[in-house]
NUTORBA-342281 format. One record per residue: residue number from 1; residue in one letter; x, y, z of N, C-alpha, C in turn. Coordinates in nm, 4 decimals. Example, Ala and Ser with C-alpha at 12.3 -4.5 7.8 and 13.67 -1.06 7.14 Angstrom:
# residues 2
+------+-------+----------+----------+----------+----------+----------+----------+----------+----------+----------+
| miti | mivex |      n_x |      n_y |      n_z |     ca_x |     ca_y |     ca_z |      c_x |      c_y |      c_z |
+------+-------+----------+----------+----------+----------+----------+----------+----------+----------+----------+
|    1 |     a |   1.3190 |  -0.5690 |   0.7800 |   1.2300 |  -0.4500 |   0.7800 |   1.3200 |  -0.3300 |   0.7800 |
|    2 |     s |   1.2850 |  -0.2250 |   0.7080 |   1.3670 |  -0.1060 |   0.7140 |   1.2900 |   0.0030 |   0.7870 |
+------+-------+----------+----------+----------+----------+----------+----------+----------+----------+----------+
# end
This chain:
# residues 78
+------+-------+----------+----------+----------+----------+----------+----------+----------+----------+----------+
| miti | mivex |      n_x |      n_y |      n_z |     ca_x |     ca_y |     ca_z |      c_x |      c_y |      c_z |
+------+-------+----------+----------+----------+----------+----------+----------+----------+----------+----------+
|    1 |     x |   1.0551 |  -1.1448 |  -2.9703 |   1.0038 |  -1.1381 |  -2.8451 |   1.1552 |  -1.0684 |  -2.7320 |
|    2 |     x |   1.1576 |  -0.9893 |  -2.6933 |   1.2440 |  -0.8728 |  -2.6066 |   1.3383 |  -0.9595 |  -2.4956 |
|    3 |     x |   1.4652 |  -0.9573 |  -2.4860 |   1.5496 |  -1.0092 |  -2.4078 |   1.4963 |  -0.9783 |  -2.3127 |
|    4 |     x |   1.5511 |  -0.9193 |  -2.1575 |   1.5826 |  -0.8551 |  -2.0690 |   1.6569 |  -0.9813 |  -1.9362 |
|    5 |     x |   1.7743 |  -0.8647 |  -1.8949 |   1.8416 |  -0.8868 |  -1.8209 |   1.8110 |  -0.7846 |  -1.7001 |
|    6 |     x |   1.8229 |  -0.8170 |  -1.5490 |   1.8153 |  -0.8020 |  -1.4238 |   1.9209 |  -0.8361 |  -1.3513 |
|    7 |     x |   2.0532 |  -0.6972 |  -1.3019 |   2.1465 |  -0.7526 |  -1.2407 |   2.1868 |  -0.6527 |  -1.0871 |
|    8 |     x |   2.1559 |  -0.7048 |  -0.9670 |   2.2039 |  -0.6804 |  -0.8721 |   2.3717 |  -0.6207 |  -0.8878 |
|    9 |     x |   2.4048 |  -0.4883 |  -0.9200 |   2.5126 |  -0.4735 |  -0.8867 |   2.6027 |  -0.3963 |  -0.8121 |
|   10 |     x |   2.5274 |  -0.4011 |  -0.6961 |   2.5973 |  -0.3743 |  -0.5666 |   2.7781 |  -0.3209 |  -0.5715 |
|   11 |     x |   2.7262 |  -0.2164 |  -0.6386 |   2.8339 |  -0.1640 |  -0.6401 |   2.9089 |  -0.1209 |  -0.7834 |
|   12 |     x |   2.8517 |  -0.0032 |  -0.9123 |   2.8945 |  -0.0287 |  -1.0436 |   3.0289 |   0.0558 |  -1.0294 |
|   13 |     x |   3.0855 |   0.1478 |  -0.9707 |   3.1354 |   0.1896 |  -1.0154 |   3.2472 |   0.1157 |  -0.9666 |
|   14 |     x |   3.2821 |  -0.0558 |  -0.9045 |   3.3538 |  -0.1146 |  -0.9115 |   3.4013 |  -0.1576 |  -1.0217 |
|   15 |     x |   3.5798 |  -0.1559 |  -1.0436 |   3.6387 |  -0.2355 |  -1.1408 |   3.5676 |  -0.3645 |  -1.2950 |
|   16 |     x |   3.5785 |  -0.4234 |  -1.1349 |   3.5706 |  -0.6229 |  -1.1677 |   3.3490 |  -0.6231 |  -1.1878 |
|   17 |     x |   3.3030 |  -0.5603 |  -1.1654 |   3.1767 |  -0.5322 |  -1.2060 |   3.1660 |  -0.4706 |  -1.2856 |
|   18 |     x |   3.2119 |  -0.3861 |  -1.3796 |   3.2082 |  -0.2956 |  -1.5368 |   3.2445 |  -0.4018 |  -1.6201 |
|   19 |     x |   3.2765 |  -0.4882 |  -1.5722 |   3.3839 |  -0.5858 |  -1.6303 |   3.3201 |  -0.7198 |  -1.6704 |
|   20 |     x |   3.2740 |  -0.7164 |  -1.5198 |   3.0982 |  -0.8423 |  -1.5371 |   2.9993 |  -0.8152 |  -1.6142 |
|   21 |     x |   2.9727 |  -0.6413 |  -1.5976 |   2.8556 |  -0.6342 |  -1.6781 |   2.8599 |  -0.6541 |  -1.8876 |
|   22 |     x |   3.0044 |  -0.6105 |  -1.8931 |   3.0825 |  -0.6210 |  -2.0212 |   3.1120 |  -0.7656 |  -2.0802 |
|   23 |     x |   3.0758 |  -0.8544 |  -2.0147 |   3.1064 |  -1.0194 |  -2.0438 |   2.9284 |  -0.9896 |  -2.0533 |
|   24 |     x |   2.8746 |  -0.9768 |  -1.9039 |   2.7171 |  -1.0693 |  -1.8981 |   2.6848 |  -1.0098 |  -2.0497 |
|   25 |     x |   2.6563 |  -0.8648 |  -2.0887 |   2.5498 |  -0.8059 |  -2.2538 |   2.5984 |  -0.8376 |  -2.3596 |
|   26 |     x |   2.7328 |  -0.8716 |  -2.3664 |   2.8508 |  -0.9376 |  -2.4904 |   2.7440 |  -1.0856 |  -2.4829 |
|   27 |     x |   2.7216 |  -1.1833 |  -2.4154 |   2.7138 |  -1.2491 |  -2.4280 |   2.5346 |  -1.3439 |  -2.4162 |
|   28 |     x |   2.4844 |  -1.2413 |  -2.3570 |   2.2813 |  -1.2412 |  -2.3128 |   2.2623 |  -1.1902 |  -2.4358 |
|   29 |     x |   2.3013 |  -1.0767 |  -2.5277 |   2.2633 |  -1.0820 |  -2.6229 |   2.1010 |  -0.9139 |  -2.6229 |
|   30 |     x |   2.0829 |  -0.9063 |  -2.4486 |   1.9437 |  -0.8157 |  -2.4715 |   1.8980 |  -0.7142 |  -2.4473 |
|   31 |     x |   1.7980 |  -0.6337 |  -2.4738 |   1.7584 |  -0.5470 |  -2.5388 |   1.7269 |  -0.4595 |  -2.4569 |
|   32 |     x |   1.6399 |  -0.4871 |  -2.3112 |   1.6514 |  -0.4399 |  -2.1976 |   1.7078 |  -0.5048 |  -2.0914 |
|   33 |     x |   1.8550 |  -0.4083 |  -1.9945 |   1.8837 |  -0.4049 |  -1.8685 |   1.8110 |  -0.3683 |  -1.7922 |
|   34 |     x |   1.8380 |  -0.3602 |  -1.6583 |   1.7936 |  -0.3431 |  -1.5219 |   1.8899 |  -0.3595 |  -1.4258 |
|   35 |     x |   1.9910 |  -0.2443 |  -1.3822 |   2.0391 |  -0.2297 |  -1.2353 |   2.0012 |  -0.1746 |  -1.1322 |
|   36 |     x |   1.9980 |  -0.2830 |  -1.0249 |   1.9814 |  -0.2552 |  -0.9111 |   2.0645 |  -0.2433 |  -0.8247 |
|   37 |     x |   2.0286 |  -0.1193 |  -0.7352 |   2.1920 |  -0.1247 |  -0.6238 |   2.3201 |  -0.0308 |  -0.7076 |
|   38 |     x |   2.3156 |  -0.0165 |  -0.7699 |   2.4574 |   0.0416 |  -0.8597 |   2.5454 |   0.1279 |  -0.7241 |
|   39 |     x |   2.5007 |   0.2131 |  -0.7045 |   2.5505 |   0.3017 |  -0.5838 |   2.6510 |   0.4350 |  -0.6611 |
|   40 |     x |   2.5403 |   0.4227 |  -0.7821 |   2.6178 |   0.5258 |  -0.8285 |   2.5099 |   0.6433 |  -0.8546 |
|   41 |     x |   2.6347 |   0.7600 |  -0.8190 |   2.5201 |   0.8796 |  -0.8066 |   2.5175 |   0.9608 |  -0.9219 |
|   42 |     x |   2.4258 |   1.0143 |  -0.9279 |   2.3640 |   1.1099 |  -1.0286 |   2.4896 |   1.1492 |  -1.1652 |
|   43 |     x |   2.5502 |   1.2400 |  -1.0838 |   2.6751 |   1.3290 |  -1.1936 |   2.7448 |   1.1724 |  -1.2455 |
|   44 |     x |   2.7613 |   1.1232 |  -1.1513 |   2.8065 |   0.9673 |  -1.2567 |   2.7232 |   0.8919 |  -1.3500 |
|   45 |     x |   2.6399 |   0.9325 |  -1.3571 |   2.5105 |   0.7954 |  -1.4373 |   2.5959 |   0.8013 |  -1.5794 |
|   46 |     x |   2.5809 |   0.9865 |  -1.6656 |   2.6223 |   1.0085 |  -1.7454 |   2.8233 |   0.9196 |  -1.7699 |
|   47 |     x |   2.8576 |   0.9731 |  -1.7083 |   2.9837 |   0.9031 |  -1.7536 |   2.9948 |   0.7171 |  -1.7596 |
|   48 |     x |   2.9785 |   0.6700 |  -1.6643 |   2.8851 |   0.5201 |  -1.6667 |   2.8574 |   0.5203 |  -1.7959 |
|   49 |     x |   2.7680 |   0.5784 |  -1.8027 |   2.6678 |   0.5508 |  -1.9355 |   2.7184 |   0.5878 |  -2.0662 |
|   50 |     x |   2.8077 |   0.6674 |  -2.1496 |   2.8970 |   0.6911 |  -2.1811 |   2.9903 |   0.5074 |  -2.2540 |
|   51 |     x |   3.0207 |   0.4624 |  -2.0906 |   3.1356 |   0.4121 |  -2.1650 |   3.0804 |   0.2990 |  -2.2325 |
|   52 |     x |   2.9496 |   0.2069 |  -2.1976 |   2.8827 |   0.1225 |  -2.3057 |   2.8669 |   0.1541 |  -2.4825 |
|   53 |     x |   2.8880 |   0.2855 |  -2.5401 |   2.8294 |   0.2988 |  -2.6761 |   2.7315 |   0.3812 |  -2.6802 |
|   54 |     x |   2.7317 |   0.3725 |  -2.7833 |   2.5761 |   0.5170 |  -2.8263 |   2.4720 |   0.4320 |  -2.8562 |
|   55 |     x |   2.4382 |   0.2861 |  -2.8247 |   2.4000 |   0.2390 |  -2.9606 |   2.2558 |   0.1992 |  -2.8279 |
|   56 |     x |   2.3214 |   0.2066 |  -2.6938 |   2.2061 |   0.2366 |  -2.5699 |   2.1638 |   0.3566 |  -2.5938 |
|   57 |     x |   2.0253 |   0.3309 |  -2.5095 |   1.9898 |   0.4695 |  -2.4152 |   1.9784 |   0.4318 |  -2.2926 |
|   58 |     x |   1.9973 |   0.5516 |  -2.1852 |   1.9661 |   0.5383 |  -2.0792 |   1.8910 |   0.6021 |  -2.0156 |
|   59 |     x |   1.7999 |   0.5508 |  -1.8503 |   1.6711 |   0.5779 |  -1.8536 |   1.7414 |   0.5618 |  -1.6936 |
|   60 |     x |   1.7070 |   0.5974 |  -1.5967 |   1.7646 |   0.5384 |  -1.4825 |   1.6248 |   0.6771 |  -1.3518 |
|   61 |     x |   1.5719 |   0.6001 |  -1.2196 |   1.5173 |   0.6612 |  -1.1572 |   1.6536 |   0.6571 |  -0.9944 |
|   62 |     x |   1.5999 |   0.8143 |  -0.9130 |   1.7165 |   0.8046 |  -0.8704 |   1.6823 |   0.7505 |  -0.7071 |
|   63 |     x |   1.7430 |   0.7086 |  -0.6691 |   1.7457 |   0.5766 |  -0.5532 |   1.6592 |   0.7020 |  -0.4255 |
|   64 |     x |   1.5221 |   0.6514 |  -0.2873 |   1.4956 |   0.7060 |  -0.1722 |   1.4935 |   0.6330 |  -0.0576 |
|   65 |     x |   1.5679 |   0.5488 |  -0.0708 |   1.5950 |   0.4625 |   0.0530 |   1.7153 |   0.5187 |   0.1417 |
|   66 |     x |   1.8064 |   0.3951 |   0.1486 |   1.9128 |   0.4575 |   0.2402 |   2.0247 |   0.4165 |   0.2196 |
|   67 |     x |   2.0529 |   0.3494 |   0.0829 |   2.1975 |   0.3905 |  -0.0412 |   2.1891 |   0.4430 |  -0.0945 |
|   68 |     x |   2.3344 |   0.4680 |  -0.1143 |   2.2814 |   0.6177 |  -0.2429 |   2.2804 |   0.5814 |  -0.3794 |
|   69 |     x |   2.3021 |   0.6666 |  -0.4135 |   2.2879 |   0.6678 |  -0.6296 |   2.1526 |   0.6701 |  -0.6387 |
|   70 |     x |   2.1385 |   0.6492 |  -0.8095 |   2.0312 |   0.5537 |  -0.8178 |   1.9922 |   0.4567 |  -0.8628 |
|   71 |     x |   1.8578 |   0.4410 |  -0.8521 |   1.7921 |   0.2772 |  -0.7727 |   1.8223 |   0.2117 |  -0.9305 |
|   72 |     x |   1.6527 |   0.1879 |  -0.9702 |   1.7086 |   0.1247 |  -1.0922 |   1.7344 |   0.2181 |  -1.1633 |
|   73 |     x |   1.8626 |   0.1612 |  -1.2919 |   1.8367 |   0.1920 |  -1.4429 |   1.8357 |   0.0836 |  -1.5438 |
|   74 |     x |   1.7657 |   0.1826 |  -1.7087 |   1.7264 |   0.0959 |  -1.7254 |   1.8129 |   0.1214 |  -1.9210 |
|   75 |     x |   1.8743 |   0.0314 |  -1.9580 |   2.0053 |   0.0224 |  -2.1042 |   1.8589 |  -0.0153 |  -2.2316 |
|   76 |     x |   1.7837 |   0.1041 |  -2.2804 |   1.6971 |   0.0106 |  -2.4352 |   1.7922 |   0.0264 |  -2.5484 |
|   77 |     x |   1.7920 |  -0.0103 |  -2.5986 |   1.8844 |  -0.0614 |  -2.7551 |   1.7581 |   0.0197 |  -2.8057 |
|   78 |     x |   1.8898 |   0.1103 |  -2.9422 |   1.8482 |   0.2582 |  -3.0191 |   1.7189 |   0.1476 |  -3.0985 |
+------+-------+----------+----------+----------+----------+----------+----------+----------+----------+----------+
# end
């Protein structure tokens, strides 16, 4: 059975949010991770994705609402 984690990041460029995500990943042992309201722009997605290592594949759906940056992103274990 797959373990899925969904997190409303409310600003993923914030260092505290990144640390919280690292802790969440370490203890959840998730197979799929969804983040919402990351407020990360398209050009930043690649930078943010690379900090988690190569064991994950990233996909994202651009935001169409009022808030900036991609909407939902997924990390899938390779």
